[in-house]
C-alpha positions as CSV (number, residue, x, y, z in Angstrom):
1,M,19.7,-8.3,14.4
2,S,20.2,-9.9,11.0
3,P,19.8,-7.8,7.8
4,A,16.8,-10.0,6.9
5,A,15.1,-9.1,10.1
6,V,15.7,-5.5,9.6
7,N,14.5,-5.5,6.0
8,G,11.3,-7.6,6.6
9,D,12.6,-10.5,4.4
10,A,11.4,-14.0,5.2
11,V,14.0,-16.3,6.8
12,V,12.6,-19.8,6.2
13,G,13.4,-22.5,8.6
14,S,14.9,-20.4,11.4
15,D,13.3,-22.3,14.2
16,G,16.1,-24.8,14.5
17,P,17.3,-28.1,12.8
18,R,14.7,-30.2,11.0
19,Q,14.5,-33.8,9.9
20,K,15.0,-34.3,6.2
21,G,13.6,-36.9,3.9
22,K,11.9,-37.6,0.6
23,A,8.3,-36.5,0.1
24,T,5.7,-37.2,-2.5
25,P,2.7,-35.1,-3.8
26,D,0.5,-36.9,-1.3
27,T,2.8,-36.7,1.8
28,I,4.0,-33.1,1.6
29,K,2.1,-30.9,4.0
30,V,1.9,-27.5,5.6
31,G,5.1,-26.5,7.4
32,C,7.5,-28.5,5.1
33,I,10.4,-26.7,3.5
34,A,11.2,-27.7,-0.1
35,M,13.0,-26.5,-3.1
36,V,10.5,-24.6,-5.3
37,E,11.1,-23.1,-8.7
38,K,10.9,-19.3,-8.8
39,D,11.9,-17.2,-11.8
40,G,13.6,-20.2,-13.3
41,K,15.7,-21.0,-10.3
42,P,15.1,-23.5,-7.4
43,R,14.7,-21.6,-4.2
44,R,14.2,-22.8,-0.6
45,A,10.5,-22.1,0.4
46,E,8.2,-23.0,3.3
47,I,4.7,-24.2,2.5
48,L,2.2,-22.2,4.4
49,S,-1.1,-23.4,3.0
50,I,-2.5,-25.9,0.5
51,K,-5.7,-25.6,-1.5
52,E,-7.5,-27.4,-4.3
53,T,-8.3,-25.4,-7.4
54,K,-10.0,-26.2,-10.7
55,S,-6.5,-26.7,-12.3
56,G,-5.3,-28.9,-9.4
57,R,-3.6,-28.6,-6.1
58,Q,-1.6,-25.4,-5.3
59,F,0.8,-24.6,-2.5
60,Y,1.3,-21.2,-0.9
61,C,5.1,-20.7,-0.6
62,N,7.1,-18.3,1.4
63,F,10.6,-18.0,-0.2
64,D,13.8,-17.7,1.8
65,N,15.2,-14.2,2.0
66,F,12.3,-12.7,-0.1
67,N,9.9,-10.1,1.2
68,K,6.5,-11.5,2.1
69,R,4.9,-9.6,-0.7
70,L,6.5,-12.1,-3.0
71,D,4.8,-15.2,-1.4
72,E,2.8,-16.9,-4.1
73,W,0.6,-19.9,-4.9
74,V,2.6,-22.4,-7.0
75,P,1.4,-25.6,-8.8
76,L,2.7,-29.0,-8.0
77,V,5.1,-29.1,-11.0
78,R,7.2,-26.3,-9.5
79,I,8.2,-28.3,-6.4
80,D,11.3,-30.4,-6.8
81,F,10.6,-33.8,-5.2
82,D,14.0,-35.2,-6.2
83,Q,15.6,-33.2,-3.3
84,D,15.0,-33.9,0.4
85,V,12.2,-32.0,2.1
86,E,12.6,-30.5,5.6
87,W,9.8,-31.7,7.7
88,P,8.1,-29.6,10.5
89,N,9.6,-30.1,13.9
90,P,7.0,-32.0,16.0
91,E,8.8,-31.3,19.3
92,K,8.6,-27.6,18.7
93,D,4.9,-27.8,18.0
94,K,4.2,-29.9,21.1
95,Q,6.1,-27.5,23.3
96,K,4.1,-24.6,22.0
97,D,0.9,-26.5,22.7
98,G,2.0,-27.3,26.2
99,K,2.8,-23.6,26.9
100,T,-0.6,-22.7,25.7
101,K,-2.3,-25.2,28.0
102,K,-0.3,-24.0,31.0
103,A,-1.2,-20.4,30.3
104,S,-4.9,-21.2,30.0
105,T,-5.3,-23.4,33.1
106,A,-4.1,-22.7,36.6
107,P,-4.6,-25.0,39.7
108,G,-7.5,-24.1,41.9
109,K,-9.0,-21.8,39.3
110,K,-11.6,-22.2,36.6
111,T,-10.3,-23.2,33.2
112,Q,-9.8,-20.0,31.2
113,T,-8.9,-19.7,27.6
114,V,-6.3,-17.1,26.8
115,K,-7.0,-15.2,23.6
116,K,-3.9,-13.9,22.0
117,T,-5.6,-12.2,19.1
118,Q,-7.2,-8.9,19.8
119,K,-10.3,-7.5,18.2
120,R,-9.4,-5.5,15.2
121,I,-9.9,-1.8,15.8
122,G,-12.5,-0.3,13.5
123,K,-11.6,2.5,11.2
124,R,-13.4,5.2,13.1
125,E,-12.0,4.0,16.4
126,Q,-8.5,3.8,15.0
127,S,-8.7,7.4,13.6
128,V,-9.7,8.6,17.1
129,A,-7.1,6.5,18.9
130,S,-4.3,7.4,16.5
131,E,-3.9,10.9,17.8
132,G,-2.8,9.8,21.3
133,Q,-1.3,6.4,20.6
134,T,0.1,6.3,17.1
135,P,3.4,8.0,16.7
136,H,3.8,10.4,13.8
137,P,5.3,8.6,10.8
138,W,8.3,11.1,10.8
139,A,9.1,10.1,14.4
140,E,9.5,6.5,13.3
141,F,11.6,7.7,10.4
142,V,14.0,9.7,12.6
143,E,14.4,7.0,15.2
144,S,14.9,4.1,12.8
145,Q,16.8,5.6,9.9
146,S,20.1,4.2,11.1
147,Q,18.7,0.7,11.4
148,R,16.7,0.2,8.3
149,K,19.4,-0.2,5.7
150,G,16.9,-1.3,3.0
151,T,14.8,1.9,3.3
152,P,15.6,4.6,0.7
153,K,16.7,7.8,2.4
154,V,14.9,11.0,1.6
155,D,18.2,12.8,1.1
156,D,19.6,10.2,-1.3
157,G,20.5,11.8,-4.6
158,D,20.1,8.8,-6.7
159,D,17.3,9.3,-9.3
160,K,16.1,5.7,-9.0
161,V,15.7,5.9,-5.2
162,M,14.1,9.4,-5.4
163,A,11.6,8.0,-7.9
164,S,10.8,5.1,-5.6
165,L,9.5,7.6,-3.0
166,D,6.7,8.6,-5.5
167,I,3.4,7.1,-4.1
168,S,0.9,4.4,-4.3
169,A,-1.3,3.5,-1.3
170,T,-4.9,3.1,0.9
171,P,-8.4,3.7,2.4
172,G,-8.9,1.9,5.8
173,T,-6.7,2.4,8.7
174,G,-4.6,5.1,7.1
175,A,-3.6,6.9,3.9
176,D,-1.7,4.1,2.3
177,E,-0.5,4.4,-1.2
178,M,1.6,1.7,-2.8
179,E,3.9,3.0,-5.5
180,V,6.8,0.7,-5.7
181,D,8.5,0.5,-9.1
182,E,8.0,1.9,-12.6
183,D,8.0,-1.7,-13.8
184,E,6.2,-4.7,-12.5
185,T,5.6,-4.8,-8.8
186,P,6.4,-7.5,-6.2
187,A,3.3,-9.4,-6.8
188,G,3.5,-8.1,-10.2
189,V,1.7,-6.9,-13.2
190,A,1.9,-8.7,-16.6
191,K,1.3,-6.8,-19.8
192,R,-1.3,-7.8,-22.4
193,D,-1.8,-6.5,-25.9
194,R,-0.5,-2.9,-26.1
195,A,0.4,-2.6,-22.4
196,P,3.8,-1.0,-21.6
197,S,6.7,-3.3,-20.8
198,F,7.6,-4.1,-17.3
199,S,10.8,-5.5,-15.8
200,R,10.0,-8.0,-13.0
201,E,13.6,-8.7,-12.2
202,E,14.4,-5.2,-11.0
203,E,11.4,-5.0,-8.7
204,I,12.0,-8.5,-7.2
205,E,15.6,-7.6,-6.5
206,K,14.6,-4.3,-4.9
207,L,11.9,-5.9,-2.7
208,R,14.3,-8.6,-1.5
209,T,16.3,-5.8,0.2
210,S,13.5,-3.6,1.4
211,G,10.7,-4.5,3.7
212,S,7.5,-2.9,5.0
213,M,8.0,-0.5,7.9
214,T,4.4,-0.4,9.1
215,Q,3.0,-3.8,8.3
216,N,0.0,-5.0,10.2
217,P,0.9,-8.4,11.7
218,A,-2.7,-9.5,11.6
219,E,-3.0,-8.8,7.9
220,I,0.5,-9.9,6.8
221,S,0.0,-13.3,8.4
222,R,-3.2,-14.0,6.3
223,I,-2.8,-16.2,3.3
224,R,-3.3,-14.4,0.0
225,N,-6.5,-15.8,-1.4
226,I,-6.5,-14.5,-5.0
227,S,-3.7,-15.8,-7.2
228,K,-4.1,-13.7,-10.4
229,V,-6.4,-11.0,-11.7
230,E,-7.2,-9.9,-15.2
231,F,-7.9,-6.2,-15.2
232,G,-8.3,-4.5,-18.6
233,R,-5.1,-5.0,-20.6
234,Y,-3.1,-6.2,-17.5
235,I,-2.6,-9.3,-15.5
236,L,-2.2,-8.3,-11.8
237,F,-0.7,-10.5,-9.1
238,P,-2.1,-9.4,-5.7
239,W,0.1,-8.7,-2.7
240,Y,-2.3,-9.3,0.1
241,F,-5.5,-11.0,1.2
242,S,-8.7,-9.4,0.0
243,P,-12.3,-10.5,1.2
244,Y,-13.7,-11.6,-2.1
245,P,-16.2,-14.4,-1.9
246,E,-14.6,-17.7,-0.8
247,V,-15.4,-19.4,-4.1
248,F,-13.0,-17.0,-5.9
249,S,-10.1,-18.5,-4.0
250,Q,-10.5,-21.7,-5.9
251,E,-10.0,-20.0,-9.3
252,D,-6.6,-19.7,-11.0
253,C,-7.6,-16.3,-12.3
254,I,-10.5,-13.9,-11.6
255,F,-11.7,-11.2,-14.0
256,I,-12.5,-7.6,-13.0
257,C,-14.2,-5.1,-15.3
258,E,-11.9,-2.1,-15.4
259,F,-14.9,0.3,-15.7
260,C,-17.6,-0.9,-13.3
261,L,-15.2,-3.1,-11.2
262,S,-17.6,-6.0,-11.1
263,Y,-15.8,-9.3,-10.6
264,Y,-16.3,-12.7,-12.2
265,D,-14.8,-16.2,-11.6
266,D,-14.9,-17.5,-15.2
267,L,-14.2,-16.0,-18.6
268,K,-17.5,-16.8,-20.1
269,S,-19.5,-14.8,-17.6
270,F,-17.0,-12.0,-17.8
271,A,-17.2,-11.9,-21.6
272,R,-21.0,-11.7,-21.4
273,H,-20.8,-8.8,-18.9
274,R,-18.3,-6.9,-21.1
275,R,-20.7,-7.1,-24.1
276,K,-23.5,-5.5,-21.9
277,C,-21.5,-3.1,-19.8
278,T,-21.9,0.5,-21.0
279,L,-19.9,2.3,-18.3
280,Q,-16.9,4.1,-19.7
281,H,-15.8,6.2,-16.8
282,P,-16.2,6.2,-12.9
283,P,-19.8,6.9,-11.9
284,G,-19.3,10.4,-10.6
285,N,-18.8,14.0,-11.5
286,E,-15.6,14.9,-13.5
287,I,-14.0,17.8,-11.5
288,Y,-10.6,18.0,-13.2
289,R,-9.2,17.4,-16.7
290,D,-6.0,18.2,-18.4
291,D,-3.9,16.6,-21.2
292,Y,-2.8,13.7,-19.0
293,V,-5.5,12.7,-16.4
294,S,-9.0,13.3,-15.2
295,F,-10.4,13.3,-11.7
296,F,-13.9,12.1,-10.7
297,E,-15.7,12.7,-7.4
298,I,-17.8,9.8,-6.3
299,D,-20.1,9.7,-3.2
300,G,-19.8,6.4,-1.4
301,R,-23.5,6.7,-0.3
302,R,-24.8,7.1,-3.9
303,Q,-22.5,4.6,-5.5
304,R,-22.1,2.0,-2.8
305,T,-21.6,-1.0,-5.1
306,W,-18.9,0.7,-7.2
307,C,-17.0,2.0,-4.2
308,R,-17.2,-1.3,-2.4
309,N,-15.7,-3.0,-5.5
310,L,-13.0,-0.3,-5.6
311,C,-12.1,-1.1,-2.0
312,L,-12.0,-4.8,-2.6
313,L,-9.6,-4.2,-5.5
314,S,-7.4,-1.9,-3.5
315,K,-7.2,-4.3,-0.6
316,M,-5.2,-6.7,-2.7
317,F,-2.4,-4.1,-2.7
318,L,-2.7,-2.6,0.8
319,D,-1.3,-4.4,3.8
320,H,-3.5,-2.9,6.5
321,K,-6.7,-1.7,4.9
322,T,-9.8,-2.7,6.9
323,L,-12.6,-0.7,5.4
324,Y,-14.2,-2.2,2.3
325,Y,-18.0,-2.4,3.0
326,D,-19.2,0.8,4.9
327,V,-18.4,3.4,2.3
328,D,-21.2,5.8,3.0
329,P,-19.2,8.4,5.0
330,F,-16.5,8.7,2.3
331,L,-15.9,10.6,-0.9
332,F,-13.7,8.9,-3.5
333,Y,-11.5,10.9,-5.8
334,V,-10.5,8.7,-8.8
335,M,-7.8,9.5,-11.2
336,T,-8.1,8.1,-14.7
337,T,-6.3,8.3,-18.1
338,R,-8.4,8.7,-21.2
339,D,-8.3,7.0,-24.7
340,E,-10.8,6.1,-27.3
341,K,-12.3,3.2,-25.2
342,G,-12.9,5.3,-22.1
343,C,-11.4,6.4,-18.8
344,H,-9.0,3.8,-17.3
345,L,-8.5,3.7,-13.6
346,I,-5.0,4.8,-12.4
347,G,-5.5,5.3,-8.7
348,Y,-7.6,7.1,-6.1
349,F,-7.8,8.5,-2.7
350,S,-10.7,8.5,-0.3
351,K,-11.7,11.2,2.1
352,E,-14.1,11.4,5.0
353,K,-17.0,13.7,4.5
354,E,-16.5,15.1,7.9
355,S,-13.2,14.2,9.6
356,A,-12.9,15.0,13.3
357,D,-9.1,15.1,13.0
358,G,-9.0,17.2,9.9
359,Y,-7.6,14.5,7.6
360,N,-7.8,15.2,3.9
361,V,-7.0,11.6,2.9
362,A,-8.3,8.4,4.4
363,C,-6.8,6.0,1.9
364,I,-4.6,6.4,-1.2
365,L,-3.5,3.9,-3.9
366,T,-1.9,3.9,-7.3
367,L,-2.5,0.6,-9.1
368,P,0.7,-1.4,-9.6
369,Q,0.8,-1.0,-13.4
370,Y,0.9,2.8,-13.0
371,Q,3.4,3.1,-10.2
372,R,6.7,4.9,-10.5
373,Q,5.4,7.1,-13.2
374,G,4.6,10.2,-11.1
375,Y,0.9,9.5,-10.7
376,G,1.1,9.1,-7.0
377,R,2.5,12.6,-6.6
378,L,-0.5,13.9,-8.6
379,L,-2.9,12.2,-6.2
380,I,-1.1,13.7,-3.2
381,Q,-1.0,17.2,-4.7
382,F,-4.7,17.0,-5.7
383,S,-5.7,16.2,-2.1
384,Y,-3.8,19.3,-0.9
385,E,-5.4,21.4,-3.6
386,L,-8.8,20.5,-2.4
387,S,-7.7,21.4,1.2
388,R,-6.5,24.8,-0.1
389,I,-9.9,25.4,-1.7
390,E,-11.6,24.5,1.6
391,N,-9.2,26.9,3.4
392,K,-8.0,24.1,5.6
393,L,-4.7,22.6,6.6
394,G,-4.7,18.9,5.5
395,S,-2.8,15.8,6.5
396,P,-3.2,12.1,5.6
397,E,-4.8,9.7,8.1
398,K,-2.4,7.8,10.3
399,P,-0.9,5.3,10.3
400,L,0.4,5.4,6.7
401,S,1.4,2.3,4.9
402,D,5.0,1.7,4.2
403,L,5.0,2.9,0.6
404,G,2.5,5.6,1.3
405,L,4.8,6.9,4.0
406,L,7.7,7.1,1.6
407,S,5.6,8.9,-0.9
408,Y,4.4,11.6,1.5
409,R,7.9,12.1,2.8
410,Q,9.1,12.8,-0.7
411,Y,6.2,15.1,-1.4
412,W,6.6,17.1,1.8
413,S,10.4,17.4,1.5
414,E,10.3,18.6,-2.1
415,N,7.7,21.2,-1.5
416,I,9.1,22.5,1.7
417,V,12.6,22.9,0.1
418,D,10.9,24.7,-2.9
419,I,9.3,27.2,-0.5
420,L,12.5,27.7,1.5
421,A,14.6,28.2,-1.7
422,G,12.2,31.0,-2.6
423,Y,12.7,32.7,0.8
424,N,16.5,32.2,0.4
425,E,16.6,34.0,-2.9
426,R,14.6,36.9,-1.5
427,E,16.5,36.9,1.7
428,E,13.3,36.9,3.7
429,K,12.5,35.2,7.0
430,C,9.9,32.5,7.3
431,T,8.0,30.5,9.9
432,I,6.7,27.0,10.2
433,E,3.2,28.5,10.2
434,G,3.9,30.4,7.1
435,I,5.1,27.3,5.3
436,A,2.1,25.3,6.4
437,S,-0.3,28.0,5.2
438,Q,1.3,28.1,1.7
439,L,1.3,24.4,1.3
440,A,-2.0,23.7,3.0
441,M,-0.1,21.2,5.3
442,T,-0.4,20.9,9.0
443,T,2.3,22.5,11.1
444,Q,3.1,19.1,12.6
445,D,3.9,17.6,9.2
446,V,6.1,20.6,8.4
447,E,7.9,20.4,11.7
448,H,8.6,16.7,11.5
449,T,9.8,17.0,7.9
450,L,12.2,19.8,8.9
451,Q,13.5,17.7,11.8
452,A,14.0,14.6,9.6
453,L,16.0,16.7,7.1
454,K,18.0,18.3,9.8
455,M,16.8,21.7,8.7
456,Q,15.7,23.0,12.1
457,V,18.4,24.1,14.5
458,Y,18.7,25.9,17.8
459,H,21.1,28.8,17.5
460,K,21.7,31.7,20.0
461,G,18.6,31.1,22.0
462,E,16.1,30.7,19.2
463,H,15.0,28.1,16.7
464,K,16.1,28.6,13.1
465,I,15.4,27.0,9.8
466,V,18.4,26.3,7.6
467,L,18.7,25.1,4.0
468,P,21.7,22.8,3.5
469,D,23.7,23.2,0.3
470,N,23.1,19.6,-0.8
471,L,19.3,20.0,-0.7
472,L,19.6,23.3,-2.5
473,Q,21.6,21.7,-5.2
474,K,19.1,18.8,-5.6
475,W,16.3,21.4,-5.8
476,E,18.1,23.2,-8.6
477,K,18.5,19.9,-10.5
478,A,14.9,19.0,-9.9
479,K,13.8,22.3,-11.5
480,L,15.3,21.2,-14.8
481,K,13.2,18.1,-14.9
482,Q,9.7,18.3,-16.3
483,R,7.2,16.9,-14.0
484,R,3.5,16.5,-14.3
485,I,1.6,18.8,-11.9
486,I,-2.0,19.6,-11.1
487,D,-3.2,23.0,-12.5
488,P,-5.3,24.5,-9.7
489,E,-7.2,26.6,-12.2
490,R,-8.6,23.6,-13.9
491,I,-10.3,22.2,-10.8
492,Q,-14.1,22.7,-11.0
493,W,-15.1,21.9,-7.5
494,K,-16.8,23.4,-4.4
495,P,-16.7,21.8,-1.0
496,P,-19.8,19.6,-0.8
497,V,-22.3,20.1,2.1
498,F,-23.9,17.0,3.5
499,T,-26.8,16.3,5.9
500,A,-26.2,14.3,9.0
501,S,-27.6,11.1,7.5
502,N,-25.2,11.4,4.5
503,R,-22.1,11.7,6.8
504,T,-22.8,8.5,8.8
505,W,-22.4,4.8,8.3
506,G,-25.0,3.1,6.2
507,W,-26.2,0.6,8.9
């Protein structure tokens, strides 16, 4: 298996030799491979789709040896027509059509169409089916750690890699949080006005060598429909398809109000809305505040429009999020930062009002402009603090997104090592159940973490938990660093009680 196949990078034109020749803006078509300018350099790219926008024709390009998150819509001027273009292989296409026909028709039998695409499993169905069919994320980590060279290891001591395991991810099929880089993310964030600086080069180089581990093929194959988003002080470049109205796909840039999350396709309408919009914080109860962040609790049934808009926004950065309309059965816990203009959205996690599997997070996301700054860790910690108040053991909904999985691995490992180091200093014995109780984590998550870190051994007829010296040394170094944490005493929250109608879908 090639490194690109392992890392999830795109290998353009790997289906065999193609005919080459000159192309013009009128003759170039979907399937062609051309030299396209990216970051000031010509790069080989396959054209996956073509659309007409108000500024002219645009081409959706998949660049050779780049992660699919870096696919983008490019204007005509970025395509080099002086060089030969590789045309699609017609023989290959005809052969595929012939195979499809043979599969769909058999002699002596009625014509039958073979459907290759399966119906997408709904969120509630998936959460029920995940217990018996979806492997635990740590199981995938243990089995594939030796193969995925591009995936940062949990036990890597490099500060940059450890930071990349922070968090950023999703509501939908699983707790998915996307926290990739402290600078601009693959599809990127551009600063405006007083926004902090970002380094796009570092993020692009990183994503070229690390791919998604749990990408949903149905979602990853969809063409990203939104090219650019203006959100507050930032310009965001989406990673994935999001089901905004079709007319928005014809715009070069859409505008989203950072307070009410309403979306507009032209600047004039957006400017008129901003003059009238009076919302300065998420429309819910503030249940936590410290010097850095605030948390708001929002009921999806009471604030349907706002929560649906939040899901549409988050879908642009989550690869397999499916829920964006039926928000009634969920609570949304939104983290913000405050200034003189109001409370600005950093990230959020959603939670089912009544989870049959005991999940404390359905979806989790840190917006790209705030990733790699420790906010994802705060989101995870806050979800467990709520579980502790409820006297429950919590776990995120499975499957996790690729970056959400990395974030949770980091959080689990750091906290478990912290607990074990305390036992080690007191020379006391501990159990998996005891660790789970202290951290409000499920025993399954604790056990898989111990196994992945090789901290659970079988010695003299019994299972024992060991604390390797290298992990202990990293823990001692981490104690010297000042990290933002949630102060449980500042949480003003009681577990809400809902009627049957408030816990169900709003159909």
